[in-house]
C-alpha positions in Angstrom: 0.0 0.0 0.3 2.9 2.1 1.0 4.4 1.7 -2.4 1.6 2.9 -4.4 1.4 6.4 -2.6 4.8 7.4 -4.2 4.2 6.1 -7.4 0.6 8.0 -7.6 2.4 11.4 -6.4 5.4 10.8 -9.0 2.7 10.3 -11.6 0.9 13.3 -10.8 4.0 15.6 -10.5 4.8 14.5 -14.0 1.4 15.4 -15.0 1.5 18.5 -13.8 5.0 19.1 -15.0 4.0 18.1 -18.4 2.2 21.6 -18.9 5.3 23.3 -18.6 6.4 25.2 -22.1 2.9 24.6 -23.7 1.9 27.8 -26.0 -1.6 29.0 -26.6 -2.7 28.1 -30.0 -3.2 31.4 -32.5 -5.4 30.9 -35.6 -4.2 32.3 -38.9 -5.0 36.0 -39.8 -7.5 35.7 -42.1 -9.3 32.4 -40.5 -12.4 34.4 -39.6 -12.6 35.8 -43.0 -12.5 32.7 -44.6 -15.1 31.1 -42.2 -17.7 33.9 -43.3 -17.1 33.5 -46.8 -17.7 29.8 -46.5 -20.9 30.5 -44.7 -22.2 33.3 -47.3 -21.2 31.5 -50.4 -22.9 28.3 -49.3 -26.0 27.5 -51.3 -28.7 25.5 -49.7 -30.6 23.3 -52.1 -33.9 21.7 -51.5 -35.2 19.2 -53.6 -38.6 19.4 -55.4 -39.7 16.3 -54.0 -39.4 17.9 -50.4 -41.0 21.2 -51.5 -44.0 19.2 -53.2 -44.5 17.0 -49.9 -44.7 20.2 -47.7 -47.0 21.8 -50.2 -49.3 18.6 -50.0 -48.8 18.5 -46.3 -49.9 22.1 -45.8 -52.9 21.6 -48.0 -54.0 18.5 -46.6 -53.8 20.3 -43.1 -55.9 23.1 -44.3 -58.6 21.1 -45.5 -58.7 18.9 -42.7 -59.1 22.1 -40.5 -62.1 23.1 -43.0 -63.9 20.0 -42.5 -63.5 19.8 -38.6 -64.8 23.5 -38.5 -67.8 22.8 -40.6 -68.6 19.7 -38.4 -68.2 21.9 -35.4 -70.5 24.4 -36.7 -73.0 22.2 -37.7 -73.1 20.4 -34.4 -73.4 24.0 -32.5 -76.4 24.7 -34.7 -78.2 21.4 -34.0 -77.4 21.7 -30.2 -78.7 25.1 -30.0 -81.9 24.1 -31.9 -82.1 21.3 -29.5 -81.8 23.7 -26.7 -84.2 25.9 -27.9 -86.9 23.1 -28.4 -86.1 22.0 -24.5 -86.6 25.4 -23.5 -89.9 25.5 -25.0 -91.2 22.0 -24.2 -90.5 22.6 -20.4 -91.3 26.3 -20.5 -88.2 27.2 -18.8 -88.4 30.9 -20.0 -91.5 32.9 -18.5 -94.1 33.9 -21.2 -93.3 37.7 -20.8 -89.8 37.3 -22.3 -91.1 35.0 -24.9 -93.7 37.5 -26.3 -91.7 40.7 -26.0 
């Protein structure tokens, strides 16, 4: 057990000393300009297939929304007519309000 401690301390010392003399890396002077040129000159290509799929998906969602909206409106109309029939049948509104 005692033999491991000097070995570990020696390895720690070697590791810490290995950083002596390290220099900071410096990029080339025009590196940032070259990176910007690559970004601005890069052309983005989207295939026609993807464009058509996106357009078809949009149209499908649009028509599905129209169908759901139409069903919702027709259900509201039928439920309001049912409510009116129930009110009249059970005479829930006083007669004065109905005649006015």
